[in-house]
C-alpha positions, 0 to 999 in steps of 0.5 A, a space after each residue: 532542483 531536478 529537470 527530467 531529461 524524457 518524458 520517460 522519466 518524467 512519467 517516473 518521478 511525477 509516478 513516484 509522487 503520489 504512490 506508496 513506495 514501502 506501503 507503510 502509507 497502505 498500512 496508515 489507511 488501514 490502521 484508520 480505518 481500523 482496521 487493524 487486524 490488516 493492519 498487524 498482517 501488512 506489518 507481519 508481511 514486512 518484516 519478512 524482507 530483508 531489514 523491514 525494507 519493501 521493495 517497490 518493484 514487483 520484480 524485486 519483491 515479488 522473489 523476495 515474498 516468495 521466499 521467506 517463510 512459507 507457514 509465515 505467509 499463509 498465516 499473514 494471508 489468512 489473518 489479512 482476508 479474515 476480514 474481509 467483510 470489515 475490510 468492505 464495511 469499514 472501506 464503505 463506510 470511510 468513503 461515506 464519511 469523508 466524500 467530501 474530501 476525496 471528490 479531488 480522486 475524480 480528478 488528477 492530481 497537479 504534477 509539480 
């Protein structure tokens, strides 16, 4: 068992448990709420990274993304944001449909 050696390390470990380090859960969430074009755009974005691996840290991710073909990046952005109204509608509907389950989001997640 790993024991954090500092408050910073403990915070980092806790943060990793609560995040989506490779953005796959984010993509799946889009698909779950019916945003298939957005899901496709995210899959296309993942493919721009070496081996399809998206770095978690922005300082590593941004330069790699900028190195990718500009036309491909523009197509991804266009595909994703062409769905802006659908994103708003579907997210709002998901929240309405799942309000009881989402109540826990008002409180910090338990650590450990």
